C-alpha positions in Angstrom: 94.1 128.1 109.7 97.1 126.8 107.3 100.3 128.5 108.0 100.3 130.7 105.2 103.7 132.7 105.5 104.7 135.5 103.7 107.8 137.0 104.9 109.4 139.3 102.3 112.9 137.4 102.4 113.7 133.8 103.9 117.2 133.0 104.9 118.5 130.4 103.9 117.8 127.6 106.0 117.7 123.4 106.5 114.9 121.2 106.6 114.2 117.6 106.1 111.8 117.8 103.6 110.7 120.5 100.5 107.4 119.8 98.4 107.2 121.7 95.9 103.4 122.7 94.5 100.6 123.4 96.6 97.9 121.4 94.3 96.2 118.8 95.6 99.4 116.1 95.1 101.1 118.7 97.0 98.8 118.8 99.9 98.3 115.1 100.0 101.5 114.4 100.7 102.1 117.6 103.5 99.2 115.9 105.2 100.3 112.4 105.5 103.9 114.0 106.4 102.5 115.6 108.9 100.6 112.7 110.5 104.1 110.7 110.6 106.3 113.6 111.8 108.2 114.9 109.1 109.7 118.4 109.6 108.6 120.0 105.5 107.8 122.6 104.0 105.7 123.8 100.5 106.7 126.1 98.4 103.9 127.7 95.8 104.6 130.2 93.3 101.4 131.4 93.4 98.2 130.8 95.2 96.9 127.2 96.7 95.4 125.3 93.5 97.1 127.9 91.4 96.9 126.0 88.0 92.9 125.6 88.9 92.7 129.2 89.3 94.7 130.8 86.2 94.7 128.0 83.9 91.4 126.4 83.1 88.7 127.5 81.3 85.8 129.2 83.0 83.1 126.2 82.0 85.4 123.2 83.2 84.6 120.6 85.6 86.1 117.9 86.8 85.8 114.5 84.8 85.4 112.5 88.4 82.2 112.2 89.9 82.1 114.1 93.3 81.6 111.3 95.3 85.2 110.3 94.0 87.0 113.4 95.4 88.1 112.6 98.3 92.5 113.4 99.7 93.6 111.5 102.9 91.5 112.8 105.9 88.9 114.3 103.3 85.9 112.6 101.6 83.2 114.1 99.9 79.8 114.5 101.7 77.6 116.7 99.9 74.5 116.5 98.7 75.1 116.0 95.0 77.4 112.7 95.0 76.6 111.8 91.9 77.6 115.6 90.1 80.7 116.9 89.0 82.9 119.9 90.5 83.3 123.2 88.9 86.6 124.9 89.4 85.4 127.5 91.7 84.1 124.6 93.8 87.0 122.6 93.8 89.4 125.7 94.2 87.0 126.5 97.5 87.6 122.3 98.4 91.7 122.7 98.3 91.6 126.0 100.2 89.6 124.4 103.0 91.5 121.5 103.0 94.8 123.3 103.0 93.6 125.1 105.8 91.9 122.4 108.0 95.1 120.2 107.4 97.3 123.2 108.6 99.3 122.8 105.8 103.2 125.1 106.0 102.6 126.5 102.5 104.6 129.5 101.7 102.5 131.0 98.7 104.5 133.6 96.2 107.4 131.7 96.1 109.0 131.0 92.6 111.6 127.9 92.4 114.5 129.0 90.3 116.7 126.0 90.9 116.9 123.1 92.7 120.5 121.1 92.5 122.3 118.5 94.6 124.6 119.8 97.5 126.2 116.9 99.3 124.0 114.1 100.4 120.6 116.6 100.0 119.9 119.5 97.7 120.1 123.3 97.6 116.2 124.7 96.3 116.6 128.5 95.0 113.4 130.7 95.3 113.1 134.2 94.9 112.1 134.5 98.3 115.4 132.8 99.5 117.2 129.4 99.9 116.4 126.3 101.4 118.8 123.0 102.5 116.7 120.1 102.5 117.5 116.4 102.6 114.4 115.3 100.4 112.4 117.4 97.8 109.1 116.2 96.3 107.9 117.5 92.8 104.6 118.0 93.0 104.5 120.8 90.2 101.9 118.6 88.0 102.4 117.6 84.4 100.4 120.2 82.7 102.6 123.2 83.5 102.3 124.2 79.5 100.5 123.7 76.6 102.1 121.2 74.3 101.9 122.7 70.8 103.5 120.9 67.8 105.8 122.7 65.4 103.7 123.2 62.7 102.0 125.8 64.7 104.9 127.9 63.1 103.0 127.4 59.7 99.5 129.2 60.4 99.0 132.5 58.8 99.6 135.3 60.5 96.3 136.5 60.4 94.9 133.6 62.1 94.3 133.8 66.1 95.9 130.8 67.8 94.9 130.0 71.2 95.8 127.3 73.8 93.4 125.8 76.6 95.2 128.0 78.4 94.2 131.1 76.7 91.0 130.1 76.2 88.3 131.1 79.0 85.3 131.2 77.0 83.9 131.5 73.4 83.6 135.3 73.6 87.8 134.9 73.7 87.4 133.0 69.9 87.3 135.7 67.0 84.4 135.4 64.8 84.6 133.1 62.1 85.2 129.2 62.1 87.8 127.4 64.5 90.0 124.7 64.1 90.5 122.6 66.9 93.6 120.6 66.8 93.1 117.3 69.2 90.3 114.8 70.1 90.8 114.2 73.7 89.1 115.4 76.7 89.7 119.4 76.0 89.8 119.4 72.3 86.0 117.4 72.5 84.8 120.0 75.3 85.8 123.0 74.1 84.5 121.7 70.4 81.2 121.2 71.8 81.1 124.6 73.9 81.8 127.2 70.8 79.1 124.6 68.6 76.4 125.6 71.5 77.5 129.2 71.3 76.8 128.9 67.6 80.4 129.0 66.1 81.6 126.6 63.0 84.3 124.0 64.4 86.4 121.9 62.7 88.1 119.1 64.7 91.2 117.7 63.7 91.1 113.8 65.3 94.2 112.3 65.9 94.6 109.0 68.4 91.8 109.2 71.2 90.2 107.4 73.6 86.5 106.6 74.1 84.3 105.9 76.6 80.1 106.7 77.8 79.9 108.7 80.7 77.3 106.3 81.9 77.3 102.2 81.0 75.0 99.8 82.9 72.9 102.5 85.3 76.5 103.9 86.9 78.8 106.2 86.3 82.1 104.8 84.1 84.2 105.8 86.6 82.2 103.6 89.2 83.1 100.3 87.0 86.8 101.3 86.3 87.2 101.7 90.2 85.3 97.8 90.9 87.1 96.4 88.2 90.5 97.4 89.5 91.0 99.3 86.1 92.0 102.3 88.7 94.3 100.3 90.8 96.1 98.7 88.3 100.2 99.2 89.2 102.5 100.6 86.3 104.8 97.5 87.1 101.8 95.7 85.3 101.4 97.5 82.3 102.8 96.2 79.2 104.3 99.3 77.5 104.4 101.6 80.4 106.1 104.6 78.2 102.7 104.3 75.8 100.4 104.2 78.7 101.6 107.1 80.0 101.3 109.0 76.6 97.7 108.2 75.9 95.3 110.9 75.7 92.7 111.9 78.2 89.6 109.8 77.5 86.3 111.8 75.6 84.5 112.8 78.6 83.1 115.7 79.8 82.1 116.3 83.8 77.9 116.3 83.3 75.2 113.7 83.4 73.3 115.4 80.7 75.3 113.6 77.9 75.7 109.8 77.8 78.8 110.1 75.8 80.9 113.0 74.5 82.8 111.9 71.0 82.9 112.6 67.3 79.2 111.4 66.5 77.6 114.0 68.9 80.2 116.5 67.5 79.1 115.6 64.3 75.4 115.5 65.0 75.8 119.3 66.2 77.5 120.6 63.0 81.2 120.1 63.4 83.4 118.9 60.5 85.9 116.2 61.7 89.3 115.6 59.9 91.9 113.4 60.9 95.3 114.1 62.2 96.7 117.4 61.4 100.1 116.5 59.8 101.8 119.6 57.7 100.5 123.6 56.7 101.8 124.1 53.3 101.7 127.7 52.1 98.4 128.4 54.2 97.0 124.9 53.3 96.5 122.5 56.0 96.7 118.7 55.5 95.3 115.8 57.7 96.0 112.0 57.8 93.9 109.9 55.4 93.7 107.3 58.2 90.9 109.0 60.4 88.7 105.8 59.7 91.3 103.4 61.2 92.1 105.8 64.0 88.1 105.6 64.9 88.1 102.1 64.4 91.0 101.6 66.9 89.2 103.7 69.4 85.6 101.8 68.7 87.9 98.3 69.1 89.7 99.6 72.9 86.0 100.5 73.9 84.6 97.2 73.1 87.4 95.8 75.4 86.8 98.1 78.2 83.1 97.1 78.4 83.3 93.6 78.1 86.0 94.1 81.2 83.6 96.0 82.9 80.7 93.6 81.9 82.3 90.8 84.2 82.2 93.0 87.2 79.0 94.2 86.1 77.3 91.3 85.6 78.5 90.1 89.0 76.7 92.7 90.5 73.4 92.1 89.2 73.4 95.5 87.1 71.2 96.0 84.1 72.6 95.9 80.6 73.3 99.0 79.4 72.4 100.8 75.9 74.7 99.5 73.0 77.5 102.1 72.1 77.0 102.9 68.6 80.5 103.1 66.3 82.2 106.0 65.4 80.2 107.3 61.8 83.3 108.4 59.6 82.4 110.3 56.2 83.3 108.5 53.4 85.1 111.0 52.0 86.6 113.0 55.7 88.4 116.2 55.1 91.9 115.7 54.0 93.0 119.3 53.2 92.0 122.7 54.0 93.1 125.8 52.5 93.5 128.4 55.8 94.0 131.8 53.5 90.5 131.2 51.5 88.3 129.4 54.1 86.5 131.5 57.3 89.0 129.5 59.7 90.2 132.9 62.2 91.2 130.8 65.1 93.4 127.7 66.2 92.7 126.0 69.0 95.9 123.7 70.3 94.2 120.7 72.5 97.2 118.9 71.9 97.9 118.2 75.4 100.2 119.2 78.2 104.1 119.0 79.5 105.5 119.7 82.6 108.1 122.1 83.0 111.4 121.4 84.9 113.2 124.3 83.4 114.1 125.1 86.9 116.0 121.4 88.0 119.9 121.4 87.8 119.7 118.1 88.0 120.7 115.1 85.0 117.4 113.7 85.6 115.3 114.0 82.0 115.5 111.9 79.5 116.0 113.4 75.9 112.5 114.3 75.7 112.5 116.2 78.7 110.9 113.5 80.8 111.7 112.7 84.2 113.5 109.5 84.7 112.0 107.9 87.5 110.3 104.4 88.6 106.9 105.1 90.0 107.5 108.4 91.4 111.3 107.3 92.9 113.4 109.9 90.4 116.8 108.6 89.3 118.6 111.1 92.3 118.7 109.8 95.4 116.0 111.8 98.0 114.3 113.2 95.0 110.4 112.2 93.8 107.9 113.1 92.0 103.6 113.0 92.5 100.7 113.4 90.5 102.0 112.1 86.5 99.9 110.2 84.5 100.4 106.3 85.4 103.1 107.1 87.9 102.3 104.2 90.1 98.5 103.6 89.1 95.9 104.0 86.5 94.2 106.4 88.6 97.8 108.4 89.4 97.0 111.7 87.6 93.4 112.0 89.3 92.6 113.5 92.7 91.0 110.4 94.1 94.3 108.6 92.6 96.6 110.5 94.5 96.3 109.2 98.3 97.6 105.7 97.5 100.3 107.6 95.9 101.5 109.8 98.1 101.6 107.3 101.0 104.3 105.1 99.1 106.1 108.0 98.6 106.0 108.9 102.3 106.9 105.7 103.2 109.7 105.5 100.9 111.4 109.1 101.3 111.0 108.4 105.3 113.0 105.1 105.0 115.4 107.0 102.9 116.0 109.5 105.5 116.2 106.7 107.8 119.0 105.3 105.9 120.6 108.4 105.2 121.0 109.3 109.1 122.5 105.9 109.8 125.2 106.4 107.1 125.8 109.6 108.5 126.0 108.9 112.3 127.5 105.4 112.1 129.9 106.1 109.1 127.9 103.6 106.8 128.9 103.6 103.2 126.6 102.5 100.1 127.0 98.5 99.3 124.2 97.2 96.4 124.8 94.2 97.4 124.1 95.2 101.6 120.9 95.2 103.4 119.2 98.0 103.2 122.1 99.7 100.5 124.9 100.2 103.5 127.5 98.6 105.3 129.2 99.9 108.1 132.9 99.8 107.5 135.3 96.8 109.3 
């Protein structure tokens, strides 16, 4: 059984490592630290896999096939390797993993502050304080929906929702729904509402398009075999842009060969360009929809051409040609929300991390952590689970093991040097081997 500690109040105590978050990233680093004999604790604001339990819609499934679901010391061995886990199934996996690894988790513990104290950190929670030499932030990149300022201009009688609010079509008022955002979330919600008989207008900005299956295999199989998922962050030309890219237009299902704008139009959705502004109740959309779709098509062709090199070596059969995105000659440029039947807006405009409790100067002007491959710009502070953190696969469950091992190695080296500095009175010198020098 996992050591789920439930004392009403924790006295302040010292510990080597505090991991914040008991999702897949926190559980992965906990497992690796345990195998390396590193004393640590995992603090979780709610339950294990809390975000998956309470901040996802009912029909959501993982974008990765079951065979790709793995964590340190765990690999899927069920009877449906090509299927896709429901959220309930994933929660079951993470619960069992926490128990099997005997993870030292304290649930119901909200971190209210992390600040520097000496060579380490003071971690304050609603259940006491911890003095840690190292802190690992494993709270994920999707703590809060990212809603644009234009939301303030939506007429008051129109219901506004985010993916955190939406559970099923029953949560959406009768009438048409404007969905803003054309990444995986926006397309999945649009598809579900259309299947429920609802009318949908989709405002599509930049997006990443790819088929679910290609040349007889899941697209993620080819992206792994071709080395795309293992591409390291140092190899990416524009790492800042790479980390901002939207999630691909995919759905966890083998029923659809591709979920894209073409499919939604076939189901009756109206497609507009990027939502630019709302003036006196009139939504105005960008006229660059055609260019945006052409760019997404071009990037998809480049991806499939790269995959073809690997597929040809494996002797895979040729795949069906993926049709280009169809855009009406006169796409929707404006919509009067006061006069139309739009009764709701869903902001599928991405997510953002929440570091409001982090009392250390490590955030840039946009509120993003300053880090180098998960090594944060403050000695002894690390992060896991962010998009393209160390590799293309960093934000996926199957990608966390390699990142967690790298971070564990770095933090263990850091603590070893810290111990040497404390015991031998070393001082920091960036010209010295290992970064420290003993006084003469």
